[in-house]
C-alpha positions, -999 to 999 in steps of 0.1 A, spaced: -205 44 -51 -182 14 -52 -146 12 -40 -127 -17 -57 -108 -43 -37 -71 -40 -28 -49 -71 -31 -29 -78 0 1 -55 3 26 -39 27 1 -12 36 -31 -33 37 -23 -46 72 -47 -75 64 -35 -98 92 -34 -70 119 -69 -58 109 -82 -94 110 -68 -99 145 -88 -69 157 -120 -83 142 -122 -55 117 -123 -56 79 -99 -30 64 -74 -4 75 -90 27 60 -122 38 43 -125 54 8 -124 91 20 -122 102 -17 -155 87 -26 -171 100 6 -159 135 -4 -172 132 -40 -205 122 -25 -206 154 -6 -200 174 -38 -231 160 -56 -262 182 -55 -286 167 -30 -317 178 -49 -305 158 -80 -288 127 -66 -297 102 -39 -264 87 -29 -267 52 -16 -243 39 11 -208 34 -3 -200 -2 -10 -163 -8 -1 -154 -42 -16 -126 -44 10 -152 -48 38 -184 -61 20 -195 -75 -13 -215 -57 -40 -248 -76 -39 -270 -80 -69 -298 -64 -50 -278 -32 -43 -265 -31 -79 -299 -34 -94 -313 -6 -72 -289 20 -85 -291 40 -117 -255 51 -118 -224 33 -105 -195 56 -96 -160 43 -88 -125 56 -79 -94 35 -81 -56 34 -78 -34 13 -100 -33 -17 -77 -71 -19 -78 -74 -22 -115 -85 -58 -117 -112 -53 -92 -122 -21 -110 -124 -41 -143 -147 -67 -127 -171 -41 -112 -174 -22 -144 -182 -54 -163 -209 -63 -137 -224 -28 -138 -225 -27 -176 -241 -61 -177 -268 -49 -154 -274 -19 -177 -260 8 -154 -243 40 -163 -207 38 -151 -186 68 -140 -150 64 -131 -124 87 -116 -93 86 -94 -55 84 -99 -55 53 -120 -79 65 -146 -62 99 -147 -28 84 -155 -40 54 -176 -71 66 -192 -69 44 -223 -68 13 -201 -100 24 -183 -117 34 -216 -111 -1 -228 -130 -14 -197 -161 2 -212 -169 28 -186 -194 54 -198 -177 85 -184 -142 92 -170 -141 122 -146 -104 127 -142 -79 148 -123 -94 165 -92 -131 164 -86 -132 201 -74 -125 210 -110 -140 183 -132 -170 170 -114 -194 200 -116 -191 203 -154 -198 166 -157 -228 168 -134 -242 197 -154 -239 179 -187 -251 146 -172 -283 161 -159 -289 175 -194 -282 141 -210 -253 157 -228 -224 142 -209 -191 135 -228 -169 105 -225 -140 122 -208 -137 152 -184 -102 163 -175 -86 195 -163 -79 206 -199 -113 200 -214 -132 218 -185 -107 247 -182 -130 273 -200 -159 262 -178 -141 262 -144 -158 285 -119 -132 279 -91 -99 295 -84 -69 277 -99 -31 279 -92 -6 289 -118 -3 252 -126 -40 249 -132 -48 230 -101 -79 238 -80 -77 253 -46 -93 231 -19 -105 257 5 -141 249 -4 -138 211 -5 -168 198 16 -167 175 46 -168 138 36 -201 120 39 -191 97 68 -227 87 71 -223 66 39 -196 44 54 -196 17 81 -168 33 101 -168 6 128 -153 -18 103 -120 2 99 -89 3 121 -83 40 112 -98 68 92 -83 91 66 -85 129 60 -66 153 39 -50 186 47 -30 194 15 -23 183 -20 9 187 -41 45 187 -31 72 214 -37 98 188 -45 104 170 -78 117 135 -72 123 116 -104 104 85 -95 73 102 -80 40 109 -98 25 132 -72 36 164 -89 23 151 -122 -11 145 -106 -13 173 -81 14 199 -90 43 214 -70 23 240 -51 11 226 -18 -25 236 -16 -41 233 18 -75 234 35 -81 261 60 -79 253 98 -116 258 100 -122 231 73 -100 207 92 -117 213 125 -151 208 108 -139 175 94 -127 163 129 -159 175 144 -179 154 119 -159 123 128 -161 130 165 -200 132 165 -201 98 149 -186 83 181 -156 69 163 -123 72 182 -88 61 173 -61 67 147 -64 91 118 -41 91 88 -36 126 73 -30 114 38 -10 143 24 20 132 4 40 159 22 23 173 53 49 200 56 49 210 19 33 243 29 51 251 61 33 284 66 -1 267 65 11 239 88 24 264 114 -10 281 113 -30 249 116 -11 230 144 -19 253 174 -56 252 165 -54 214 163 -37 212 197 -64 233 213 -92 212 197 -75 179 209 -72 192 244 -107 205 245 -120 170 234 -95 151 256 -75 137 227 -101 115 209 -77 109 180 -41 102 173 -25 111 140 0 97 115 11 113 82 38 115 55 64 143 54 98 150 38 128 142 60 136 179 62 111 180 91 142 171 111 159 204 102 166 230 129 141 255 115 113 229 120 118 223 157 86 241 167 66 222 140 78 189 154 70 199 189 35 211 179 28 179 160 36 157 190 16 180 212 -13 176 188 -12 138 190 10 128 160 27 95 168 41 82 135 55 98 104 64 82 71 96 97 54 109 88 20 146 82 28 149 60 -4 187 55 -3 218 62 18 239 66 -13 244 104 -22 248 95 -59 214 77 -59 197 106 -41 212 131 -66 199 112 -96 165 110 -79 166 148 -75 161 143 -38 180 173 -25 159 175 6 176 143 18 211 159 21 230 154 53 233 126 79 200 107 73 205 85 104 208 116 125 177 131 110 158 99 119 170 101 155 160 138 157 125 129 147 125 100 172 137 121 200 109 146 192 85 118 200 77 105 165 81 69 153 97 70 118 85 47 92 105 50 60 106 41 24 136 26 6 140 19 -31 162 -8 -47 172 -10 -83 184 25 -89 209 31 -117 236 41 -92 230 13 -67 260 -8 -59 260 -46 -52 264 -38 -14 232 -18 -13 213 -45 5 237 -48 35 239 -10 36 201 -6 39 198 -34 64 224 -19 87 209 16 84 174 3 92 185 -18 122 209 9 137 183 36 135 153 17 148 131 21 117 107 -5 129 86 -5 97 108 -1 67 90 -1 33 118 -15 11 106 -19 -24 119 -24 -60 120 7 -81 90 10 -104 85 35 -132 51 52 -130 36 69 -160 39 107 -158 72 107 -139 106 119 -152 119 84 -145 93 68 -168 101 93 -195 138 87 -192 136 50 -192 112 51 -222 136 73 -241 165 49 -232 144 19 -245 145 2 -211 107 1 -202 93 -34 -203 57 -29 -190 34 -6 -171 36 -5 -133 14 -28 -112 12 0 -86 28 -21 -60 65 -22 -55 68 -42 -23 67 -79 -19 64 -82 -57 95 -95 -74 95 -79 -108 108 -47 -124 89 -30 -152 122 -18 -167 157 -31 -174 178 -22 -143 216 -15 -146 226 -42 -121 217 -78 -130 179 -82 -125 181 -117 -110 208 -105 -85 186 -76 -74 155 -97 -70 171 -126 -51 189 -102 -27 157 -82 -23 139 -114 -13 167 -121 12 165 -86 26 128 -89 32 134 -121 51 161 -105 72 140 -73 79 109 -92 89 124 -119 110 112 -118 147 148 -113 159 155 -82 137 120 -67 140 120 -67 177 156 -55 179 144 -24 160 116 -20 184 141 -19 213 162 7 194 131 29 189 123 26 226 158 38 234 157 67 209 122 79 212 114 110 233 82 118 251 53 111 229 15 111 230 -2 85 252 -33 87 232 -45 52 236 -64 29 213 -74 5 240 -108 -9 231 -125 -42 224 -108 -46 190 -74 -39 205 -80 -63 234 -90 -90 210 -58 -86 190 -38 -86 222 -53 -120 233 -46 -136 200 -10 -123 196 -1 -134 232 -16 -168 226 2 -173 193 36 -162 205 36 -174 241 16 -206 241 10 -220 206 45 -215 192 66 -197 219 87 -169 204 117 -159 225 121 -125 207 85 -116 212 85 -127 249 117 -107 256 103 -76 240 69 -78 257 81 -86 292 111 -63 288 87 -34 279 65 -43 309 94 -40 333 114 -12 318 88 9 298 55 0 313 38 31 299 47 18 264 28 -15 267 0 -5 244 26 5 218 45 -27 223 15 -49 217 6 -27 187 40 -33 172 36 -70 178 2 -70 160 17 -52 131 45 -78 129 19 -105 125 10 -88 92 45 -81 80 57 -116 89 27 -133 72 28 -113 39 66 -117 37 64 -155 41 35 -157 16 53 -137 -10 86 -155 -6 70 -189 -7 52 -181 -39 84 -167 -54 103 -198 -46 77 -222 -58 90 -224 -94 125 -233 -81 110 -259 -58 89 -277 -85 119 -276 -108 136 -299 -83 105 -321 -85 111 -326 -122 147 -334 -117 139 -359 -89 112 -375 -111 137 -380 -140 163 -394 -116 138 -419 -102 126 -429 -136 161 -439 -146 163 -462 -116 131 -482 -122 136 -519 -125 115 -549 -135 97 -559 -167 86 -532 -191 49 -533 -182 57 -529 -145 82 -501 -151 56 -482 -172 30 -486 -144 54 -474 -118 64 -444 -140 28 -434 -144 21 -438 -106 53 -417 -99 41 -390 -123 8 -388 -105 25 -386 -71 47 -357 -82 19 -339 -99 -2 -342 -67 26 -331 -45 32 -300 -66 -5 -292 -67 -8 -296 -29 21 -272 -25 6 -248 -49 -27 -248 -30 -9 -239 2 3 -207 -14 -16 -174 -8 -39 -170 -38 -29 -134 -43 7 -144 -50 1 -175 -73 5 -160 -108 40 -172 -115 35 -203 -94 6 -214 -117 28 -211 -148 55 -232 -130 29 -258 -121 17 -261 -157 53 -263 -169 60 -291 -144 30 -311 -156 43 -308 -192 78 -319 -181 65 -349 -162 45 -360 -193 75 -355 -215 97 -376 -192 72 -404 -192 68 -402 -230 106 -403 -234 107 -433 -210 82 -452 -232 102 -446 -263 135 -455 -247 119 -488 -236 102 -494 -270 68 -490 -253 54 -460 -271 16 -462 -275 
């Protein structure tokens, strides 16, 4: 089993993970779960190769008969590469996951042998049966296996997950990850226009039993791993009855084991409603520290078009309610909606700063296949391309927005720079400290954390002193000493957000920068003096200097953000050559 590589992104936490001496933020729990579904008497599953922490060596590839992969959209280039390698080595390739499910024709074109789509609980067993009989088809999806399904399905045709096995943690190098991931539920009762979760997993929130969840935690516990666990549900409170049943059992287990884990998850902002007070209290008691909420916009018209009725009311107050409960709120915001106004950027910045949303995921709207947004924009003739799967720190729309596209992009770039400046980031940390109620003191103080602490202190106090960092760290030490571990953790996270923002913005501005090189070059050509031969020699030397300068600047950019920059570099070289050629002709020196 091979997990493709992720490009650097908002959620990759590359720099923070590197500071801790680790390799990636989370392991591929999905592949580990699929491994547990394969019949042990028929398959010998080799250790999972996660390309985010280690390479796929030729020796490992050659020792396998079958290569199985799972991927999201942002992993498609890495997926393509692995499929090509596996096919060249003569291996059978089986692919599944969200990306192949939504974009099957793209993955078919990559020459995978079999596509096992939708949810493995429903489609994997029929594939395995046929595969072992050497009669496997090209594609297995929820429709083609419906008559063969031996498991209980919802009215939407989605499998219940009450018999999903415990992931094969023994196949992963858990010590290389900063956190682990488990799943409690699938599906969401809401129907937001831009979201593809309901298209993939349905509206009914299906959950595992409390007994399953405890078994999964026990399986992690016995490995010796300790730390933060992401419950990867798209809406943890989608099935409120099941959540209320599970949380007291989780609290008891955590107390019994002296809180070996802390938790973070995603949930709709109606978690702040009055009828959810007990759920919030139980979550904090169980060790939940952070929660991601899709706030998306502060404009009621935008929210109405999104069909995001769950976000009615005073959203700032809802954030503060969650914070007072003891939860840090991370939130998503979307820019480029049809009802956005030019002042959207200032409005979002003020909301984020005033409410202490330390980590705001502000992104450009993207139309994902299978969503109502995608269908609407397609019908309106406004789609330009398929989504890259990454809507943050990427400065492109895959559709024609209503507001001027360049206006949106340039102001979005400026918003990112404002949000992830040290001054504004640490100001939000202070606001969170003031707003946040009693919360879990479940510590992650270990060798990795201490290593990151030393590096971040050296960088910000000694190498390049940062007043905003120093004020926050020492201010926390004297006013909130019990929050010091959290303060350093926030600083470590900032290292990632600061770095990825600077890298993305530098690459974005490269074309504009090299355009000035072309203008400067032309201006200096016009001022050359001396005889014709000398002027030509100086023009050619000048051309080389500007080409070298642009190349050096290009090489300083993060390789993952260079796509547009490369085109600008090639264009500049052409412009320099054209200017020199025009210079020759003007001076009657054409060769």
